[in-house]
C-alpha positions as CSV (number, residue, x, y, z in Angstrom):
1,M,11.0,13.1,12.4
2,S,11.8,10.5,14.7
3,L,11.2,7.1,15.9
4,D,8.9,8.4,18.8
5,D,6.3,6.2,20.8
6,A,3.2,6.9,19.0
7,T,5.2,6.1,15.4
8,R,6.3,2.7,16.9
9,A,2.7,2.2,18.3
10,A,0.8,3.1,14.9
11,A,3.4,0.7,12.9
12,Q,2.6,-2.0,15.4
13,D,-1.1,-1.1,15.4
14,L,-0.9,-1.4,11.4
15,I,0.7,-4.7,11.2
16,E,-1.4,-6.3,13.6
17,A,-4.6,-4.8,11.6
18,L,-3.2,-6.2,8.4
19,Q,-3.2,-9.5,9.5
20,P,-3.5,-12.3,7.6
21,L,-1.7,-10.1,4.9
22,D,1.7,-11.0,4.7
23,A,2.5,-7.7,6.3
24,H,6.1,-6.1,8.2
25,A,7.5,-3.1,9.0
26,K,11.0,-2.0,8.8
27,A,12.7,1.0,10.6
28,M,13.8,3.6,8.4
29,F,13.7,7.6,7.5
30,G,13.1,8.0,11.2
31,G,9.6,6.1,10.9
32,Y,9.2,2.8,9.4
33,C,8.5,1.7,5.8
34,F,5.5,-1.1,5.7
35,Y,5.3,-4.1,3.2
36,V,2.9,-6.4,2.0
37,G,4.9,-9.6,0.7
38,D,8.2,-7.5,-1.1
39,K,6.2,-4.5,-2.1
40,V,6.4,-1.2,-0.3
41,V,2.9,0.2,0.3
42,G,3.8,2.7,2.7
43,L,5.2,4.5,5.7
44,V,4.4,5.3,9.4
45,C,5.8,8.5,10.4
46,D,5.1,10.7,13.3
47,G,2.4,8.8,14.1
48,H,0.6,8.8,11.0
49,V,-0.3,5.9,8.5
50,F,1.1,7.0,4.6
51,V,-0.2,4.6,1.6
52,K,1.6,5.1,-1.6
53,P,-0.3,6.6,-4.4
54,S,-1.1,3.9,-7.1
55,A,-3.8,2.9,-9.4
56,K,-6.4,2.3,-6.4
57,D,-6.2,6.3,-5.4
58,D,-9.9,6.1,-6.0
59,L,-10.3,4.1,-3.0
60,L,-8.9,6.6,-0.9
61,R,-9.8,9.8,-2.4
62,D,-12.9,10.6,-0.4
63,W,-11.2,9.2,2.8
64,A,-7.2,10.0,2.9
65,Q,-5.3,13.2,2.5
66,L,-2.6,13.7,0.1
67,A,0.6,14.8,2.0
68,P,4.0,14.5,2.6
69,A,4.9,11.9,5.1
70,Y,7.9,14.0,6.0
71,P,9.7,17.3,4.9
72,G,10.8,16.9,1.3
73,A,9.0,13.6,0.4
74,K,6.4,13.5,-2.4
75,D,2.3,13.1,-1.4
76,S,1.1,9.8,-0.4
77,W,-2.3,9.3,1.4
78,R,-2.5,10.1,4.7
79,L,-5.2,7.9,6.3
80,P,-7.5,9.6,9.0
81,A,-6.3,9.7,12.4
82,G,-7.8,6.7,14.2
83,A,-8.5,4.6,10.7
84,V,-6.3,1.6,11.9
85,R,-8.2,1.4,15.4
86,D,-11.8,2.4,14.0
87,T,-11.9,0.8,10.5
88,P,-8.9,-2.3,10.4
89,D,-11.1,-3.8,7.8
90,R,-11.1,-0.9,5.7
91,V,-7.7,-0.2,6.2
92,R,-6.8,-3.9,5.2
93,A,-8.7,-4.1,2.1
94,V,-7.2,-0.7,0.8
95,V,-3.8,-1.9,1.6
96,E,-4.0,-5.2,0.0
97,E,-5.7,-3.6,-3.0
98,V,-2.8,-0.9,-3.5
99,A,-0.2,-3.9,-3.3
100,S,-1.9,-6.1,-5.7
101,S,-1.8,-2.9,-8.4
102,L,2.1,-2.1,-7.6
103,P,4.6,-3.7,-9.7
104,Q,6.6,-6.5,-8.7
105,R,10.1,-5.4,-7.3
106,K,13.1,-5.6,-9.8
107,R,15.6,-8.1,-8.2
108,T,19.1,-7.2,-8.5
109,A,22.4,-9.0,-8.3
110,S,22.7,-7.7,-4.4
111,S,19.3,-8.5,-3.6
112,R,19.2,-12.4,-4.5
113,P,20.1,-14.8,-1.8
């Protein structure tokens, strides 16, 4: 897995589609990790968007496919190709619901300002 042009473009398109949510992406794991607020909601790897499994899996079950984002990774929901471009409102709604269902990040002494 590498940070290729397709992955960069997919991450950029995703963050644009998630507006006005407080969304951002950080390059890591050879792809991008994307956040809503301070919660990790998923990954962008090899040009595909993956959303973490959560209490909101019912929103993804008949639309997305469980698959590992990279070799050795746990399965997460891989959105259909073109979903960000073709159905940005659905992507934003699903990501917002998943983010709201995830627990708040635990702050450690080293992560405090």
